[in-house]
mmCIF file of the N, C-alpha and C atoms, coordinates in Angstrom:
data_MODEL
# 
_entry.id   MODEL 
# 
loop_
_atom_site.group_PDB 
_atom_site.id 
_atom_site.type_symbol 
_atom_site.label_atom_id 
_atom_site.label_alt_id 
_atom_site.label_comp_id 
_atom_site.label_asym_id 
_atom_site.label_entity_id 
_atom_site.label_seq_id 
_atom_site.pdbx_PDB_ins_code 
_atom_site.Cartn_x 
_atom_site.Cartn_y 
_atom_site.Cartn_z 
_atom_site.occupancy 
_atom_site.B_iso_or_equiv 
_atom_site.pdbx_formal_charge 
_atom_site.auth_seq_id 
_atom_site.auth_comp_id 
_atom_site.auth_asym_id 
_atom_site.auth_atom_id 
_atom_site.pdbx_PDB_model_num 
ATOM 1   N N  . MET A 1 1  ? -34.890 83.208  -3.367  1.00 0.00 ? 1  MET A N  1 
ATOM 2   C CA . MET A 1 1  ? -33.451 83.152  -3.983  1.00 0.00 ? 1  MET A CA 1 
ATOM 3   C C  . MET A 1 1  ? -32.501 82.972  -2.772  1.00 0.00 ? 1  MET A C  1 
ATOM 4   N N  . PRO A 1 2  ? -31.571 82.086  -2.937  1.00 0.00 ? 2  PRO A N  1 
ATOM 5   C CA . PRO A 1 2  ? -30.557 81.850  -1.838  1.00 0.00 ? 2  PRO A CA 1 
ATOM 6   C C  . PRO A 1 2  ? -29.583 83.018  -1.644  1.00 0.00 ? 2  PRO A C  1 
ATOM 7   N N  . LYS A 1 3  ? -29.009 83.074  -0.459  1.00 0.00 ? 3  LYS A N  1 
ATOM 8   C CA . LYS A 1 3  ? -28.089 84.139  -0.145  1.00 0.00 ? 3  LYS A CA 1 
ATOM 9   C C  . LYS A 1 3  ? -26.870 84.112  -1.084  1.00 0.00 ? 3  LYS A C  1 
ATOM 10  N N  . MET A 1 4  ? -26.184 85.150  -1.210  1.00 0.00 ? 4  MET A N  1 
ATOM 11  C CA . MET A 1 4  ? -24.929 85.184  -1.948  1.00 0.00 ? 4  MET A CA 1 
ATOM 12  C C  . MET A 1 4  ? -23.797 84.730  -1.040  1.00 0.00 ? 4  MET A C  1 
ATOM 13  N N  . LYS A 1 5  ? -23.036 83.830  -1.621  1.00 0.00 ? 5  LYS A N  1 
ATOM 14  C CA . LYS A 1 5  ? -21.913 83.433  -0.692  1.00 0.00 ? 5  LYS A CA 1 
ATOM 15  C C  . LYS A 1 5  ? -20.632 84.198  -1.006  1.00 0.00 ? 5  LYS A C  1 
ATOM 16  N N  . SER A 1 6  ? -19.927 84.521  0.163   1.00 0.00 ? 6  SER A N  1 
ATOM 17  C CA . SER A 1 6  ? -18.682 85.203  -0.064  1.00 0.00 ? 6  SER A CA 1 
ATOM 18  C C  . SER A 1 6  ? -17.558 84.122  -0.403  1.00 0.00 ? 6  SER A C  1 
ATOM 19  N N  . ASN A 1 7  ? -16.540 84.622  -1.000  1.00 0.00 ? 7  ASN A N  1 
ATOM 20  C CA . ASN A 1 7  ? -15.304 83.792  -1.385  1.00 0.00 ? 7  ASN A CA 1 
ATOM 21  C C  . ASN A 1 7  ? -14.530 83.616  -0.188  1.00 0.00 ? 7  ASN A C  1 
ATOM 22  N N  . ARG A 1 8  ? -14.543 82.480  0.521   1.00 0.00 ? 8  ARG A N  1 
ATOM 23  C CA . ARG A 1 8  ? -13.844 82.269  1.794   1.00 0.00 ? 8  ARG A CA 1 
ATOM 24  C C  . ARG A 1 8  ? -12.369 82.468  1.745   1.00 0.00 ? 8  ARG A C  1 
ATOM 25  N N  . SER A 1 9  ? -11.736 82.056  0.667   1.00 0.00 ? 9  SER A N  1 
ATOM 26  C CA . SER A 1 9  ? -10.264 82.228  0.581   1.00 0.00 ? 9  SER A CA 1 
ATOM 27  C C  . SER A 1 9  ? -9.887  83.668  0.458   1.00 0.00 ? 9  SER A C  1 
ATOM 28  N N  . ALA A 1 10 ? -10.738 84.455  -0.302  1.00 0.00 ? 10 ALA A N  1 
ATOM 29  C CA . ALA A 1 10 ? -10.527 85.824  -0.517  1.00 0.00 ? 10 ALA A CA 1 
ATOM 30  C C  . ALA A 1 10 ? -10.686 86.510  0.840   1.00 0.00 ? 10 ALA A C  1 
ATOM 31  N N  . LYS A 1 11 ? -11.751 86.060  1.596   1.00 0.00 ? 11 LYS A N  1 
ATOM 32  C CA . LYS A 1 11 ? -11.999 86.712  2.833   1.00 0.00 ? 11 LYS A CA 1 
ATOM 33  C C  . LYS A 1 11 ? -10.882 86.618  3.915   1.00 0.00 ? 11 LYS A C  1 
ATOM 34  N N  . LYS A 1 12 ? -10.138 85.516  3.729   1.00 0.00 ? 12 LYS A N  1 
ATOM 35  C CA . LYS A 1 12 ? -8.937  85.279  4.656   1.00 0.00 ? 12 LYS A CA 1 
ATOM 36  C C  . LYS A 1 12 ? -7.656  86.104  4.180   1.00 0.00 ? 12 LYS A C  1 
ATOM 37  N N  . ARG A 1 13 ? -7.685  86.441  2.904   1.00 0.00 ? 13 ARG A N  1 
ATOM 38  C CA . ARG A 1 13 ? -6.536  87.124  2.326   1.00 0.00 ? 13 ARG A CA 1 
ATOM 39  C C  . ARG A 1 13 ? -6.501  88.603  2.358   1.00 0.00 ? 13 ARG A C  1 
ATOM 40  N N  . PHE A 1 14 ? -7.819  89.216  2.325   1.00 0.00 ? 14 PHE A N  1 
ATOM 41  C CA . PHE A 1 14 ? -7.857  90.726  2.177   1.00 0.00 ? 14 PHE A CA 1 
ATOM 42  C C  . PHE A 1 14 ? -8.718  91.243  3.358   1.00 0.00 ? 14 PHE A C  1 
ATOM 43  N N  . LYS A 1 15 ? -8.378  92.544  3.589   1.00 0.00 ? 15 LYS A N  1 
ATOM 44  C CA . LYS A 1 15 ? -9.110  93.222  4.686   1.00 0.00 ? 15 LYS A CA 1 
ATOM 45  C C  . LYS A 1 15 ? -9.402  94.653  4.147   1.00 0.00 ? 15 LYS A C  1 
ATOM 46  N N  . VAL A 1 16 ? -10.611 95.189  4.424   1.00 0.00 ? 16 VAL A N  1 
ATOM 47  C CA . VAL A 1 16 ? -10.939 96.484  3.973   1.00 0.00 ? 16 VAL A CA 1 
ATOM 48  C C  . VAL A 1 16 ? -10.580 97.469  5.119   1.00 0.00 ? 16 VAL A C  1 
ATOM 49  N N  . THR A 1 17 ? -9.973  98.527  4.696   1.00 0.00 ? 17 THR A N  1 
ATOM 50  C CA . THR A 1 17 ? -9.533  99.578  5.674   1.00 0.00 ? 17 THR A CA 1 
ATOM 51  C C  . THR A 1 17 ? -10.723 100.481 5.992   1.00 0.00 ? 17 THR A C  1 
ATOM 52  N N  . GLY A 1 18 ? -10.541 101.358 6.888   1.00 0.00 ? 18 GLY A N  1 
ATOM 53  C CA . GLY A 1 18 ? -11.559 102.349 7.297   1.00 0.00 ? 18 GLY A CA 1 
ATOM 54  C C  . GLY A 1 18 ? -12.134 103.245 6.172   1.00 0.00 ? 18 GLY A C  1 
ATOM 55  N N  . THR A 1 19 ? -11.176 103.492 5.329   1.00 0.00 ? 19 THR A N  1 
ATOM 56  C CA . THR A 1 19 ? -11.498 104.411 4.270   1.00 0.00 ? 19 THR A CA 1 
ATOM 57  C C  . THR A 1 19 ? -11.972 103.679 3.035   1.00 0.00 ? 19 THR A C  1 
ATOM 58  N N  . GLY A 1 20 ? -12.111 102.366 3.146   1.00 0.00 ? 20 GLY A N  1 
ATOM 59  C CA . GLY A 1 20 ? -12.684 101.597 1.996   1.00 0.00 ? 20 GLY A CA 1 
ATOM 60  C C  . GLY A 1 20 ? -11.667 100.947 1.060   1.00 0.00 ? 20 GLY A C  1 
ATOM 61  N N  . LYS A 1 21 ? -10.335 101.200 1.309   1.00 0.00 ? 21 LYS A N  1 
ATOM 62  C CA . LYS A 1 21 ? -9.339  100.575 0.436   1.00 0.00 ? 21 LYS A CA 1 
ATOM 63  C C  . LYS A 1 21 ? -9.138  99.095  0.920   1.00 0.00 ? 21 LYS A C  1 
ATOM 64  N N  . VAL A 1 22 ? -8.628  98.316  -0.004  1.00 0.00 ? 22 VAL A N  1 
ATOM 65  C CA . VAL A 1 22 ? -8.345  96.905  0.223   1.00 0.00 ? 22 VAL A CA 1 
ATOM 66  C C  . VAL A 1 22 ? -6.948  96.617  0.486   1.00 0.00 ? 22 VAL A C  1 
ATOM 67  N N  . LYS A 1 23 ? -6.656  95.949  1.616   1.00 0.00 ? 23 LYS A N  1 
ATOM 68  C CA . LYS A 1 23 ? -5.306  95.688  2.048   1.00 0.00 ? 23 LYS A CA 1 
ATOM 69  C C  . LYS A 1 23 ? -4.933  94.126  1.719   1.00 0.00 ? 23 LYS A C  1 
ATOM 70  N N  . ARG A 1 24 ? -3.727  93.990  1.384   1.00 0.00 ? 24 ARG A N  1 
ATOM 71  C CA . ARG A 1 24 ? -3.268  92.569  1.111   1.00 0.00 ? 24 ARG A CA 1 
ATOM 72  C C  . ARG A 1 24 ? -1.817  92.323  1.613   1.00 0.00 ? 24 ARG A C  1 
ATOM 73  N N  . GLU A 1 25 ? -1.447  91.132  1.719   1.00 0.00 ? 25 GLU A N  1 
ATOM 74  C CA . GLU A 1 25 ? -0.033  90.773  1.998   1.00 0.00 ? 25 GLU A CA 1 
ATOM 75  C C  . GLU A 1 25 ? 0.702   90.506  0.654   1.00 0.00 ? 25 GLU A C  1 
ATOM 76  N N  . LYS A 1 26 ? 2.052   90.694  0.724   1.00 0.00 ? 26 LYS A N  1 
ATOM 77  C CA . LYS A 1 26 ? 2.836   90.400  -0.507  1.00 0.00 ? 26 LYS A CA 1 
ATOM 78  C C  . LYS A 1 26 ? 3.218   88.960  -0.572  1.00 0.00 ? 26 LYS A C  1 
ATOM 79  N N  . ALA A 1 27 ? 3.369   88.489  -1.738  1.00 0.00 ? 27 ALA A N  1 
ATOM 80  C CA . ALA A 1 27 ? 3.696   87.060  -2.028  1.00 0.00 ? 27 ALA A CA 1 
ATOM 81  C C  . ALA A 1 27 ? 5.275   86.905  -1.922  1.00 0.00 ? 27 ALA A C  1 
ATOM 82  N N  . LEU A 1 28 ? 5.629   85.680  -2.063  1.00 0.00 ? 28 LEU A N  1 
ATOM 83  C CA . LEU A 1 28 ? 7.067   85.232  -2.312  1.00 0.00 ? 28 LEU A CA 1 
ATOM 84  C C  . LEU A 1 28 ? 7.890   85.357  -0.955  1.00 0.00 ? 28 LEU A C  1 
ATOM 85  N N  . ARG A 1 29 ? 7.298   85.238  0.158   1.00 0.00 ? 29 ARG A N  1 
ATOM 86  C CA . ARG A 1 29 ? 8.047   85.295  1.359   1.00 0.00 ? 29 ARG A CA 1 
ATOM 87  C C  . ARG A 1 29 ? 8.009   84.005  2.261   1.00 0.00 ? 29 ARG A C  1 
ATOM 88  N N  . SER A 1 30 ? 7.657   82.959  1.600   1.00 0.00 ? 30 SER A N  1 
ATOM 89  C CA . SER A 1 30 ? 7.465   81.708  2.267   1.00 0.00 ? 30 SER A CA 1 
ATOM 90  C C  . SER A 1 30 ? 8.643   80.742  2.266   1.00 0.00 ? 30 SER A C  1 
ATOM 91  N N  . HIS A 1 31 ? 9.316   80.686  1.117   1.00 0.00 ? 31 HIS A N  1 
ATOM 92  C CA . HIS A 1 31 ? 10.516  79.774  1.041   1.00 0.00 ? 31 HIS A CA 1 
ATOM 93  C C  . HIS A 1 31 ? 11.507  80.326  0.081   1.00 0.00 ? 31 HIS A C  1 
ATOM 94  N N  . LYS A 1 32 ? 12.667  79.676  -0.010  1.00 0.00 ? 32 LYS A N  1 
ATOM 95  C CA . LYS A 1 32 ? 13.824  80.091  -0.859  1.00 0.00 ? 32 LYS A CA 1 
ATOM 96  C C  . LYS A 1 32 ? 14.187  81.514  -0.493  1.00 0.00 ? 32 LYS A C  1 
ATOM 97  N N  . LEU A 1 33 ? 14.376  81.718  0.814   1.00 0.00 ? 33 LEU A N  1 
ATOM 98  C CA . LEU A 1 33 ? 14.687  83.023  1.344   1.00 0.00 ? 33 LEU A CA 1 
ATOM 99  C C  . LEU A 1 33 ? 16.161  83.289  1.297   1.00 0.00 ? 33 LEU A C  1 
ATOM 100 N N  . THR A 1 34 ? 17.011  82.335  1.198   1.00 0.00 ? 34 THR A N  1 
ATOM 101 C CA . THR A 1 34 ? 18.525  82.525  1.248   1.00 0.00 ? 34 THR A CA 1 
ATOM 102 C C  . THR A 1 34 ? 19.027  83.328  0.074   1.00 0.00 ? 34 THR A C  1 
ATOM 103 N N  . LYS A 1 35 ? 18.332  83.255  -1.125  1.00 0.00 ? 35 LYS A N  1 
ATOM 104 C CA . LYS A 1 35 ? 18.901  84.010  -2.287  1.00 0.00 ? 35 LYS A CA 1 
ATOM 105 C C  . LYS A 1 35 ? 18.255  85.463  -2.354  1.00 0.00 ? 35 LYS A C  1 
ATOM 106 N N  . LYS A 1 36 ? 17.280  85.806  -1.462  1.00 0.00 ? 36 LYS A N  1 
ATOM 107 C CA . LYS A 1 36 ? 16.685  87.092  -1.489  1.00 0.00 ? 36 LYS A CA 1 
ATOM 108 C C  . LYS A 1 36 ? 17.458  87.972  -0.509  1.00 0.00 ? 36 LYS A C  1 
ATOM 109 N N  . SER A 1 37 ? 17.639  89.179  -0.821  1.00 0.00 ? 37 SER A N  1 
ATOM 110 C CA . SER A 1 37 ? 18.338  90.129  0.044   1.00 0.00 ? 37 SER A CA 1 
ATOM 111 C C  . SER A 1 37 ? 17.512  90.550  1.253   1.00 0.00 ? 37 SER A C  1 
ATOM 112 N N  . SER A 1 38 ? 18.124  90.943  2.240   1.00 0.00 ? 38 SER A N  1 
ATOM 113 C CA . SER A 1 38 ? 17.506  91.380  3.569   1.00 0.00 ? 38 SER A CA 1 
ATOM 114 C C  . SER A 1 38 ? 16.442  92.492  3.218   1.00 0.00 ? 38 SER A C  1 
ATOM 115 N N  . LYS A 1 39 ? 16.826  93.370  2.416   1.00 0.00 ? 39 LYS A N  1 
ATOM 116 C CA . LYS A 1 39 ? 15.950  94.487  2.087   1.00 0.00 ? 39 LYS A CA 1 
ATOM 117 C C  . LYS A 1 39 ? 14.656  93.993  1.359   1.00 0.00 ? 39 LYS A C  1 
ATOM 118 N N  . ARG A 1 40 ? 14.893  93.100  0.428   1.00 0.00 ? 40 ARG A N  1 
ATOM 119 C CA . ARG A 1 40 ? 13.758  92.557  -0.375  1.00 0.00 ? 40 ARG A CA 1 
ATOM 120 C C  . ARG A 1 40 ? 12.790  91.837  0.588   1.00 0.00 ? 40 ARG A C  1 
ATOM 121 N N  . LYS A 1 41 ? 13.348  90.980  1.606   1.00 0.00 ? 41 LYS A N  1 
ATOM 122 C CA . LYS A 1 41 ? 12.593  90.187  2.454   1.00 0.00 ? 41 LYS A CA 1 
ATOM 123 C C  . LYS A 1 41 ? 11.799  91.063  3.422   1.00 0.00 ? 41 LYS A C  1 
ATOM 124 N N  . ARG A 1 42 ? 12.486  92.189  3.847   1.00 0.00 ? 42 ARG A N  1 
ATOM 125 C CA . ARG A 1 42 ? 11.884  93.114  4.761   1.00 0.00 ? 42 ARG A CA 1 
ATOM 126 C C  . ARG A 1 42 ? 10.638  93.819  4.148   1.00 0.00 ? 42 ARG A C  1 
ATOM 127 N N  . HIS A 1 43 ? 10.879  94.269  2.859   1.00 0.00 ? 43 HIS A N  1 
ATOM 128 C CA . HIS A 1 43 ? 9.621   94.908  2.116   1.00 0.00 ? 43 HIS A CA 1 
ATOM 129 C C  . HIS A 1 43 ? 8.597   93.900  1.792   1.00 0.00 ? 43 HIS A C  1 
ATOM 130 N N  . LEU A 1 44 ? 8.918   92.666  1.653   1.00 0.00 ? 44 LEU A N  1 
ATOM 131 C CA . LEU A 1 44 ? 7.910   91.698  1.288   1.00 0.00 ? 44 LEU A CA 1 
ATOM 132 C C  . LEU A 1 44 ? 7.051   91.425  2.623   1.00 0.00 ? 44 LEU A C  1 
ATOM 133 N N  . GLY A 1 45 ? 7.551   91.679  3.778   1.00 0.00 ? 45 GLY A N  1 
ATOM 134 C CA . GLY A 1 45 ? 6.865   91.483  5.010   1.00 0.00 ? 45 GLY A CA 1 
ATOM 135 C C  . GLY A 1 45 ? 5.725   92.519  5.267   1.00 0.00 ? 45 GLY A C  1 
ATOM 136 N N  . LYS A 1 46 ? 5.783   93.598  4.570   1.00 0.00 ? 46 LYS A N  1 
ATOM 137 C CA . LYS A 1 46 ? 4.887   94.668  4.842   1.00 0.00 ? 46 LYS A CA 1 
ATOM 138 C C  . LYS A 1 46 ? 3.575   94.506  3.954   1.00 0.00 ? 46 LYS A C  1 
ATOM 139 N N  . ALA A 1 47 ? 2.479   94.834  4.492   1.00 0.00 ? 47 ALA A N  1 
ATOM 140 C CA . ALA A 1 47 ? 1.207   94.864  3.749   1.00 0.00 ? 47 ALA A CA 1 
ATOM 141 C C  . ALA A 1 47 ? 1.156   96.036  2.742   1.00 0.00 ? 47 ALA A C  1 
ATOM 142 N N  . THR A 1 48 ? 0.380   95.868  1.709   1.00 0.00 ? 48 THR A N  1 
ATOM 143 C CA . THR A 1 48 ? 0.220   96.862  0.716   1.00 0.00 ? 48 THR A CA 1 
ATOM 144 C C  . THR A 1 48 ? -1.231  96.932  0.186   1.00 0.00 ? 48 THR A C  1 
ATOM 145 N N  . LEU A 1 49 ? -1.639  97.844  -0.603  1.00 0.00 ? 49 LEU A N  1 
ATOM 146 C CA . LEU A 1 49 ? -2.985  97.957  -1.116  1.00 0.00 ? 49 LEU A CA 1 
ATOM 147 C C  . LEU A 1 49 ? -3.109  97.232  -2.402  1.00 0.00 ? 49 LEU A C  1 
ATOM 148 N N  . VAL A 1 50 ? -4.397  96.743  -2.572  1.00 0.00 ? 50 VAL A N  1 
ATOM 149 C CA . VAL A 1 50 ? -4.681  96.122  -3.824  1.00 0.00 ? 50 VAL A CA 1 
ATOM 150 C C  . VAL A 1 50 ? -4.888  97.213  -4.856  1.00 0.00 ? 50 VAL A C  1 
ATOM 151 N N  . SER A 1 51 ? -4.505  97.057  -6.139  1.00 0.00 ? 51 SER A N  1 
ATOM 152 C CA . SER A 1 51 ? -4.597  98.027  -7.190  1.00 0.00 ? 51 SER A CA 1 
ATOM 153 C C  . SER A 1 51 ? -6.001  98.474  -7.427  1.00 0.00 ? 51 SER A C  1 
ATOM 154 N N  . LYS A 1 52 ? -6.173  99.693  -7.825  1.00 0.00 ? 52 LYS A N  1 
ATOM 155 C CA . LYS A 1 52 ? -7.473  100.288 -8.135  1.00 0.00 ? 52 LYS A CA 1 
ATOM 156 C C  . LYS A 1 52 ? -8.389  99.391  -9.091  1.00 0.00 ? 52 LYS A C  1 
ATOM 157 N N  . ALA A 1 53 ? -7.634  98.816  -10.065 1.00 0.00 ? 53 ALA A N  1 
ATOM 158 C CA . ALA A 1 53 ? -8.363  97.971  -11.103 1.00 0.00 ? 53 ALA A CA 1 
ATOM 159 C C  . ALA A 1 53 ? -9.020  96.732  -10.398 1.00 0.00 ? 53 ALA A C  1 
ATOM 160 N N  . GLU A 1 54 ? -8.306  96.262  -9.340  1.00 0.00 ? 54 GLU A N  1 
ATOM 161 C CA . GLU A 1 54 ? -8.760  94.969  -8.806  1.00 0.00 ? 54 GLU A CA 1 
ATOM 162 C C  . GLU A 1 54 ? -9.669  95.140  -7.555  1.00 0.00 ? 54 GLU A C  1 
ATOM 163 N N  . THR A 1 55 ? -9.651  96.360  -7.038  1.00 0.00 ? 55 THR A N  1 
ATOM 164 C CA . THR A 1 55 ? -10.441 96.592  -5.772  1.00 0.00 ? 55 THR A CA 1 
ATOM 165 C C  . THR A 1 55 ? -11.858 96.200  -5.859  1.00 0.00 ? 55 THR A C  1 
ATOM 166 N N  . ARG A 1 56 ? -12.525 96.643  -6.882  1.00 0.00 ? 56 ARG A N  1 
ATOM 167 C CA . ARG A 1 56 ? -13.973 96.334  -7.087  1.00 0.00 ? 56 ARG A CA 1 
ATOM 168 C C  . ARG A 1 56 ? -14.183 94.821  -7.024  1.00 0.00 ? 56 ARG A C  1 
ATOM 169 N N  . THR A 1 57 ? -13.427 94.097  -7.752  1.00 0.00 ? 57 THR A N  1 
ATOM 170 C CA . THR A 1 57 ? -13.512 92.618  -7.782  1.00 0.00 ? 57 THR A CA 1 
ATOM 171 C C  . THR A 1 57 ? -13.371 91.977  -6.444  1.00 0.00 ? 57 THR A C  1 
ATOM 172 N N  . VAL A 1 58 ? -12.317 92.526  -5.700  1.00 0.00 ? 58 VAL A N  1 
ATOM 173 C CA . VAL A 1 58 ? -11.997 91.889  -4.453  1.00 0.00 ? 58 VAL A CA 1 
ATOM 174 C C  . VAL A 1 58 ? -13.130 92.219  -3.447  1.00 0.00 ? 58 VAL A C  1 
ATOM 175 N N  . LYS A 1 59 ? -13.616 93.366  -3.444  1.00 0.00 ? 59 LYS A N  1 
ATOM 176 C CA . LYS A 1 59 ? -14.701 93.802  -2.531  1.00 0.00 ? 59 LYS A CA 1 
ATOM 177 C C  . LYS A 1 59 ? -15.943 92.966  -2.875  1.00 0.00 ? 59 LYS A C  1 
ATOM 178 N N  . ARG A 1 60 ? -16.219 92.551  -4.097  1.00 0.00 ? 60 ARG A N  1 
ATOM 179 C CA . ARG A 1 60 ? -17.296 91.798  -4.357  1.00 0.00 ? 60 ARG A CA 1 
ATOM 180 C C  . ARG A 1 60 ? -17.254 90.385  -3.907  1.00 0.00 ? 60 ARG A C  1 
ATOM 181 N N  . MET A 1 61 ? -16.020 89.944  -3.926  1.00 0.00 ? 61 MET A N  1 
ATOM 182 C CA . MET A 1 61 ? -15.709 88.558  -3.311  1.00 0.00 ? 61 MET A CA 1 
ATOM 183 C C  . MET A 1 61 ? -15.825 88.400  -1.861  1.00 0.00 ? 61 MET A C  1 
ATOM 184 N N  . ILE A 1 62 ? -15.411 89.498  -1.136  1.00 0.00 ? 62 ILE A N  1 
ATOM 185 C CA . ILE A 1 62 ? -15.459 89.300  0.237   1.00 0.00 ? 62 ILE A CA 1 
ATOM 186 C C  . ILE A 1 62 ? -16.697 89.948  1.019   1.00 0.00 ? 62 ILE A C  1 
ATOM 187 N N  . GLN A 1 63 ? -17.621 90.522  0.252   1.00 0.00 ? 63 GLN A N  1 
ATOM 188 C CA . GLN A 1 63 ? -18.867 90.950  0.836   1.00 0.00 ? 63 GLN A CA 1 
ATOM 189 C C  . GLN A 1 63 ? -19.807 89.728  1.010   1.00 0.00 ? 63 GLN A C  1 
ATOM 190 N N  . ALA A 1 64 ? -20.773 89.938  1.680   1.00 0.00 ? 64 ALA A N  1 
ATOM 191 C CA . ALA A 1 64 ? -21.939 88.961  1.860   1.00 0.00 ? 64 ALA A CA 1 
ATOM 192 C C  . ALA A 1 64 ? -21.854 88.389  3.419   1.00 0.00 ? 64 ALA A C  1 
# 
């Protein structure tokens, strides 16, 4: 049986922390920034964790 392949796009977008949580970057920070407030842009720049419901799915995609 062949090896399982990891999802390469997911592997580039997510990182697993030391405690096993999955980290991601926020969306909507690439363009049309003039209408967004400084506070909103600042918060979009910070990484956050993947929701508990999606963690298992993401981990399965990035393993292998």
